[in-house]
N, C-alpha and C positions, 0 to 999 in steps of 0.2 A: 398588543392585545394580551391581557392577563390570562394565564391559565386558570381553569376552574378551581376555586378554592385557594388560589394563591394571589398575593399582591407583592410586586417587586421581588418575585422569586421565593417569597416566604409563605409558609402555610398559614392560612387563617384559622385552622382548626387545631393546630399543634401546641398552642401555648400551654393549655392546662396539662396536657400529657407531658410536655417537656419539663414543667416546673413542679409537678406532683412527685413527691419522693416515692421511690419504689419500696414496697413492703418486702423485707427480706424473706427468702424462702425458708420454711421450717425444715430443719434437718430431720431426716427420717427417724433418728433415734431419740429425738427430743419431743417431749410433751405428747406422747402417744395417747390417742383418745381412749377413754374408758370403754370397756366391752370389746376392745380389739383382741384379736387372737395372736398369740406369740408362740412360735414353734422353736423348741430347743433341740439341738443335736450334739451337744458337747459331750465330753468323755464321761462326766459324772452321770448325766442322763442315761447314756448307753449302759454304763456299769450297773446302775440301779435297776433297770427294767429289762435290759436286753434288747429294747427297741432302738432303732436307729434315731428316732426323734419322738418328741411328745408335744402335743398342742395344749396350751393353757389359755385361759381367759383373763384379761386384765381387769381387776376389780378395784384396786386402790393405787393411786399414783402419789408419791411423795416427792416434793421438790425442795431441795436445800439450796439456799443462796447465802454466801458469805464472802469474806475477803479471799480472793483467789479460789473460790469454791462455787461450782455449779454442778449439782448432782441430782439425778432422778433415780428413785428406787421404785420399780414397778412390781407390785405384789400381784402375782398371777396364780391361778388355781386351775386344777382339773378335778376329777372325781376323787382323787386319792390324797393330794397334798397341796400345800402352798410352797411356791418358790418365789424368790425375789431376783429380778434382773436389775443390776445397777449400771447406770450410764454416767460417767464422770467426764466433764470437759477438761481437756489437758491444758493447764494454765500456760499462757503465752502463745497459744495457737488460735487460729480463727475457728475451725470447725473439726478438730480432731478429738476423739473420745476413746476412753478405755471402757471396756464392757466386762462386767463381772456377774457371777452367779452366786446367790446367797440363800441361806435359810434363816428363818427367825429361830435363834437358839434359846430364846427365853425372854420373859419379861419379869421385872421385879420392881418393888418399891425402892426408891432411892434411900440409902442409909449412910454407911460409911463412905468416905472418899474413895474413888477408884484407884487401885494401886498401879504402879508403873509396870509390874510384871504380873501376868495371870496365866494359870494353867487350867486347861479344860480337858476332861476325860471322855473318851468315846469308846463304845464297844468295839473290840477287835474282831473283824469279820472272819479272820482266819483261825482264831482261838476263842472258842465259846467260854464265857466266864472271865476272859481277860479284857483289859482296857488299854487303849492307846492314849498317852498323854501328849498334848500339844501345848508348848509354851509360847506365849505371846508377849511381846514387849511394846509398850506404848510409844508411838512415833510422833503423835501430834494431838492437840486439842483445838478444835475449830468451832467458833461461834457462828451460828447460822439462823436464818429465818426459814421456817418450815411451812410449806403449803401442802395440805392433804386434800386430795380430790377423790371422790367416789360417786356412786350413782345418786346419792342424796344431796350432793353439793360440795362446797369448798370451805375449808377452815384454815386460818393462818395462826401460827405460833411464832412470836417474835424473839423469844429467848430460848434457844436450843443449843446444846453442845453436842458435838460429835467427838468421841474419843477413839482415835485410830490406832489399832494395834496390828502387828505383823509377826509371823514366826520365821524361823530360819529357813523353812521349807516353802516360803511364799504363800502360806495360808494367811488370810486376813480376818480381822474382827473389827467391826465398827459398833460402838455402843452409843446409842442415841439417848441423851438425857433431855427429857421434855417435861417440865413441871416436876412432879414427884415421882416420875416413872422412868425406868431404864428399859430399853429394848436392845437385845443382844443379837447382832447379825454376824454370822461367820460365812466366809466365802472364798472364792478363788477367781482369778482372771480367766476369761474365755475370749474367743476371737469373734470377729464380725461374722465369719462364715458359720458360726454355731447358732446364730439366731436369725429367724425369719419372721417378719412382722406383717400382719394383715390388718391394716387400720380399719376401725369401725367407721361406717359412713355417718356423717352428721345428719340428724333428722331434718327432713325437708319441711318447709312451712306449708301448712294446709291451704289449699286454694279456696277462695270464697265462692 
């Protein structure tokens, strides 16, 4: 006597399930939905406001794909400022990532070629009227495809360059060259414990 749903000890209903490829689970740091809330508790956030943490809303997601490159730059906002959280896949690993905190340090029309060495000047918080100079050296130039997603939709740019710079103090600068425009990002690495993600729920289809 055959068991219900089985023939010769094999399931009659398992073929589709067994042969259908499993969809890989999305990593929690990858492709975070627009309108998600992201809470930061890194040292810079604490020093700037005195608060242990701050919550921001994800407004724009940038995804860069190139040879040995998969990077997400999440532009997040609160009532006071814009911050960018970077997530870089570590090449050669399955699902290990570096997390960084950036600001948009400026945008400019592309003119002369970017130099190998750049110096940026910032106000000295301890000495009014004085400046701190940070020297950056170019480490790499990476070609990439850029996909920009926001509440209005998605747009792809196929010829983008990322010019990657670093200082001796492990400050980083990434300059995005897209068309005729340069976007300057300056930032530092943070840890996974410095970021908490509250994903936005996907809209549910309306019932008829």
